[in-house]
N, C-alpha and C positions, 0 to 999 in steps of 0.2 A: 592477547585476548581473541576468543575465536569469533568469527562473523561470518554471516553470508549475505549474497546480493540477491534477493528474490523478485520476482515479477507478479504482481497482482493489479488485475484490472488495467492491463497496459502500461502501469507505472513500475518503476524500478525503486525498491527500497534497499538500504545497506541495515541490517538488524543483528543483534546480539543477544543473547539467553537474557530474559528478564526485561528487555524494552518492550514498551507499549508504544504501538505505531497505529496512525490512522491510515487506513487502506479504503479506497472506492468501495461503495456498499456491497455486502456479501448475504446471500439468503441463508445464513446460518443464525441460530437461537443465542441468545446470551447464556453464557457458560458452557457452550458445546465446544468441544475440542475439534480443530482443523488440521490438515496436513498441507503444506504448500510444496510441491513437486517442482515447480519452476524455479529450480536455483541456478542463477547464472554464474556465480562466482562463489568459493569457499575457502576460508582460512582458518585451519585447525593446526593449534600448535606451531605456528609460524610457515606452515607448508601451505603454499596458496595453488588451488586448483581453478583455472577458468575452463568453461564450458564452451561447447561450439555446437549447438547455443547454449545445451544444458550441460550442466555435471552430472554424469551418470550415476545412479543410486544415493543422490543426495537429497535429505528431506528436511524441512523445518517445521515443527511441530507448535501450534499457537492455540491460546484459548481466546473465545471472544469475550471481550469485556463489555461492550455495550454499542449501540447504535447512536446515531445523532445526524445533525445538519451543521455545517460550517457557517462561516461568517458570510454575510450578505454582500454580493458582487454587484454594484451598479454597471449597467449596459446602457449608454447614452448614444442615440444617433441624431445628427443633425445636418441638414442641408442648407446652406446660406440663402437668404434672400428667398426661400421658397415656403416659408411658414410650415416646415417640418420639423418636428421634434418627437423623438420616443425615447422614453425613459423606463427601462425594467431593470428588475432585480432578480436575483439568482441565488441559491443557497445548495451546496452540493450536499448529497448524503453520503455519509462516511461509516465504517465500521471500525471500532477500536479494538485491537489485538494485542495479547500479551505473548510475547516469545518464551515458550517454554522448553524447546530442546532443539538442538542443532545436530544431525547426523550425517556422517559422510558416506 
C-alpha cells in the first residue's frame, strides 16, 4: 500500500490515497483542490524514500471536505491557599481533507 508522510501546520501525518485527515485550519474553500509539497517520506510499491528534509519532486493532492472545531479542552489553573482559580476552555479549528493522489 502506497503512503506518504506529509507536514501540515507544523504536524506530521501518514496518509494514503482515499484517507480523510483532520489537519490544522487552512484558508481553502470546501471542494477546492490543494497540493501538499512538504513530503517527508514516501513509499511507492514497497520502495521507501526518506527526505533530507523533503523528498524531491514528491506531491500529495487532496480535496477540502470541510471545516470545523474539535472537542473542548479544559485548562484549569490553581494556586493553593491563595484563592486563585482560573478555568478556561479551548476548541481547536481544523480542516478535513481527502487524499486524492500521491505522486513521486
